[in-house]
MARLUM-480772 format. One record per residue: residue in three letters; x, y, z of N, C-alpha, C in turn. Coordinates in steps of 0.1 Angstrom, whole numbers, plus 5000, padded with zeros to 4 digits. Example, Ala and Ser with C-alpha at 12.3 -4.5 7.8 and 13.67 -1.06 7.14 Angstrom:
2
ALA513249435078512349555078513249675078 SER512849785071513749895071512950005079 
END
This chain:
202
MET098772515076098272535063098972665058 SER099372665046100072775040099372885036 THR099773005037098873125036099173185023 ILE098073275019098073325004098573455007 THR098873514993098873644992097773714986 PRO096773774996095573824989095773934978 THR094973924970094874004956093674124963 ARG093474224954092474324955091474244953 GLU091274164941090274114934089773994944 THR090473904952089973824961089373864974 ALA090173994976089574064989088274134986 PHE088074184974086674244971085674144969 GLU085974024963084973924965084473884978 LEU085573874987085473814999084473925008 PHE084774065004084074165011082574165007 LYS082374124994080874104989080074014992 LYS080873904997080373795001079473805013 TYR080073885022079573915036078974035037 ASN078974135027078374285028077574305016 THR076174365017075574415007075174555008 SER075374605018075074755022075974835014 GLU075274945007076075025001077075115006 SER076175175021077075265029078675195033 LEU078475075036079474985041080474985029 LEU080074955015080874935005081675085002 LYS080875195003081475325002082575355013 HIS082275315025083175325033084475245033 ALA084375145030085375035026086275085014 LEU085575145005086375204994087175334998 SER086475385007086975525013088375485020 VAL088275385027089175365036090375295027 GLU089975235017090975175008091775294999 GLY091075374997091475494989092575564998 VAL092175605009093075665019094575595023 MET094275465027095275385028096275365016 ARG095775355005096675354992097375494992 TYR096575594994097375734993098475735005 MET098175705015098975725027100375635024 ALA100075525018101275425015102075475006 GLY101675534995102275604985103275704992 LYS102575785000103275905006104475865015 HIS104475745020105375695029106275585021 GLY106175575010107075475002106775335005 GLU105475295008105175165014104375095004 ASP104074965008103274884997101874924995 SER101475004984100075054983099074944982 GLU099474844976098574724974098274644986 LYS099174634995098674575008097974665016 TRP098474795017097674875024096374905021 GLY096074905007094674935002093974805005 ILE094474685003093574575006093174555020 ILE094074595031093674595043092774715048 GLY092674795041091674925041090474875037 LEU090474785024089074765019088374645028 ILE089274565033088574435040088474455056 HIS088874595060088574605076087674575083 ASP086474615076085074585081084274475077 LEU084974385073084474265067083274195075 ASP083374185086082274125093081274215099 TYR081074345097080274445103078874425100 GLU078474385087077074385083076474265091 LYS077074135088076474025096076674015109 TYR077874045114078074005127078474135136 PRO077574245136078274375143078374345158 ASP077774255164078274225177079474145180 GLN079974105170081074025171082474065161 HIS082374215160082874285149084674255153 CYS085374235145086574185145086974035147 ILE086274005156086273865161085873775149 MET084873805143084473705133085373745120 THR085573865119086773885108087873795109 GLU088573805120089673725123089473575119 LYS088373525124088073395118087973365106 ILE087273455098087173445084088273445075 LEU088973555081090573565074091273435075 LYS091473385086091973265090091773155081 GLU090373125082089673015072090173035058 ASN090273155053090773195040092173205038 ASN093073175048094473145050095173285045 TRP094473375052095273515050096473515058 PRO097473595055098773625063098473675076 GLU099173655088098973695102099073855101 GLU100073915091100374035091099274115088 TYR098474075077097274125071096074125082 ILE095974005089094973985101095174085111 ARG096474085115096874165128096374325123 ALA096874375112096574525109095074535109 VAL094374435102092974465100092174465116 LEU092574395125092374395139092474515145 SER093774555143094374665150093474805148 HIS092574815137091774925135090674935145 GLY090374835154089374825162089874835178 TRP090974895178091674865192090774945202 GLY090774905214089974955223088474955224 LEU088074905212086674925210086274775206 ALA086774695199086474585194087574505193 SER088574515198089974445196090974495207 GLU091674405208093074415221094274435213 VAL094174435199095274435191095774575191 GLN096774645197097274765197098074795185 PRO097774925178098574965165099974965168 ILE100874885162102274915164103074975152 THR102774905141103374945128102775085120 LEU103375145112103075255106101675215099 LEU101675095093100275055087099175065097 GLU099575005109098474985118097875095124 LYS098975195125098375335132097975405121 THR098175385109097475475099095975415097 ILE095575295097094175265095093475275107 TYR094175265119093475315131093075465131 ALA093975545126093675685125092675735114 VAL092575665104091875715092090475665092 ASP090275545100088875475097087775555101 GLU087875615113086675695119086575825111 LEU087875895106088176005099087376005086 THR087275905079086775895068085175935065 GLY084675875078083075885081082976045082 LEU083776115090083576255094083776345080 VAL084676295074085176375059083976355050 ALA083376245049082276205040080976275042 THR080776275057079576355061079776515059 SER080976555062081276705060080976735045 ALA081576675035081376685019079776685018 LEU079076585021077676595020076876735022 VAL077376785030076676905035076977025028 ARG078177025020078477125013077777145001 PRO077677274995076877284983077477204971 SER078677164971079277084958078876934961 LYS078676904974078576764979079776684974 SER080876744975082276674968083376684978 VAL084276594976085476604985086776664975 LEU086276674961087176744953087576904954 ASP086676954960087077114964087177134978 MET087077024986086877055001088377045006 GLU088577135018089677145027089477115040 ALA090777085048090577055063089677145070 ARG089877265066089077355076087377335076 SER087077285064085477225063085277125075 VAL086077045076085976925085086076985099 LYS087177065102087377125116086177205119 LYS085477275111084177355115083277275121 LYS083177155118082277055123082776975136 TRP084176995139084776905147084076905163 ASN083677015167083177055182081877015182 ASP080977005171079576985171079276825172 LYS079276795182079176655186077976585180 LYS076676675177075576625170075776595157 PHE076776655148076976615136078076505135 ALA077576395126078276275125078476215139 ALA077576215147077376195162078176025162 GLY078075945152078675825155080375805154 VAL080775925149082275925149083075965162 ASP083875875167084375905179085775985176 ARG085476105179086776195176087876165184 SER087776115196088976075204089775985197 VAL089475885190090075785183090875855172 ILE090275945164091076025155092176115162 GLU091776165173093076235178093976155183 LYS093876035189094675935193095475885184 GLY094775885171095575835158096575935152 ALA096076045153096976165149098376165158 GLU098076145170099176165182100176025179 MET099275915177100175795172101275825161 LEU100875895151101475905137102376015139 GLY102376095150103076215152102676325139 VAL101376355138101176445130099976535134 SER099676655130098676725134097376695130 LEU096376715137095076675132094676725118 ASP095176875116094976915102095576845091 ASP096776805093097476745083096776595080 LEU096276545091095776395090094576385082 ILE093876525086092376545077092676565063 THR093876665061094076685045094476545039 ASP095376475046095776335039094476255036 CYS093476235045092476175044091376235033 ILE091176355032090776415019091576385005 MET092476405006093376364994093276214990 GLY093276114999093075994995091575954991 MET090476024997089276014994088876064979 ARG089876174974089576234963089876124952 SER090976024953091275944943090075834941 VAL089175834950087975744948086675804948 ALA086775944945085476034946084375984938 LYS084675944928083475884921082775754925 GLU083775664930083175544934082375554947 ILE082775644955082275664968081175754969 GLY080775834956079575894956079976064959 LEU081176094959081476224965082276314955 GLN081876294940082476354931081876494929 GLY080576504935079676624933078876634921 LYS078476744921077676774911078376814898 ILE078376744888079076784875078476874868 PRO078777004866077977124859077577044843 SER076377074840076077014827076877124817 PRO076777074805077477164792076577274791 HIS076977384786075977504780075277424768 PRO074177464766073477444753073977514741 LEU074077454731074477534720073377624716 PRO073577754712072477834706071677764694 LEU070377804693069677754684070177844672 GLU069877794659070177874647068877914641 GLY068778004633067778064626066878154634 
END
């Protein structure tokens, strides 16, 4: 059976077919934004990278105990290219998948998936509740507090940075920059100051 070239529209429709959770949607959009940013930085295909970021947790709401397994099945049923499927599965390497990240695309989604959660949680405890004025040091302050964003596996992020050959600070900065591009969509635009009222006449 011939494969299709997924579009952002078809990927988003497929994601919404299997997911209704707002938090999962925000996470998908966060990873998409970061993947597009990283693709642009490396001169890669931002559409392909973004689509893979958007769809990576396709099965998580309906099939959490079969994470990655069901995604592979669904994407194959929808005739997605093997390259896209492999990249999506690689984000769960060592946790829900045996597909080791090899390409730059695969290493990147592996590295940033968990990190977007830590960045988002770090932004929400700031006075501005925004990624637009946040820098890497805000995330690093919370790094060793294992009770903060306890579900985030720091070792995966560290391994991802090592795979990419970048420092943790640089990876966090890239993640923040990517999330800034979708700040409104993911609810991290922060508090927009209201305009000053005009003085009353008379």
